[in-house]
N, C-alpha and C positions, 0 to 999 in steps of 0.2 A: 677103440677110441679115447675113452677117458683116460687109460694109461697114458696115452699120447699128451692127451691137457693138463695131467699131473707133471708131466716132464717137459711141457712147456712152460708151464707158470714157475715150477722150482726153478727152472734154469734162468728165469728172468727176477728173480727174488719176490715175489708176488705172494706171501701168506694166504691172505684173503682166497685169491680165485684157486690157489691150490686147495686150500680147506672146502672150496667149493665143489673141484672137479674130483677130490676126494671121496667127498659126501656122496656124489652121484655114482662114482664108481662101487662104493659102498652098498649103494640101494641097488645098483645093478647085479651086485654079486647075491646080496641078499635075496632079490628076485628069483635067481638062478638057483638058490638053495645052498649057496656056496658061502654062508655066515663064518665058517672058521678064517675064509679069507677075506671077508668083510670087517672084521672086527679090527684088525690092525691099522686099516685103512682111516675108522672112525676115531681110533686113539689118534693115529696122526691128526689128523683133522682137528680133532678139539683142541692137540698140542699149539697149533697154529694160529687159533683163534684169539683176535683179541679179546679181554674180558667183558666187553662191553657188546659183544655179538650174541646175546642172551638168547635172542629166537633160534638163531642156527645152531647153538650149544644145545637147547631144548629139544629141536629137531634131532641132533644127535642122540641124545640121551634116550630118546622113543626108538630110534633106529637101531641102538646098541641092545634095548629090551627085545624087540623083534628078533634080532639076531641071536639073543640068548635064550629064545622061547619063552619071553614073557608075553609076548602077545601073538 
């Protein structure tokens, strides 16, 4: 489902919603133990976010740390 949401928002040039869907997808992949698949989604979400989206950026940083085995 999240892959479909990413495609939907990407096709409509909605970077914030795309980043949110990518974050949800990365979280789901992490929960499934698929961290190597989650990491590129995190990177893409970070790239799409406005610099002012600090809470979302902090969440992604923590998620990256979990995926890399830091937590």
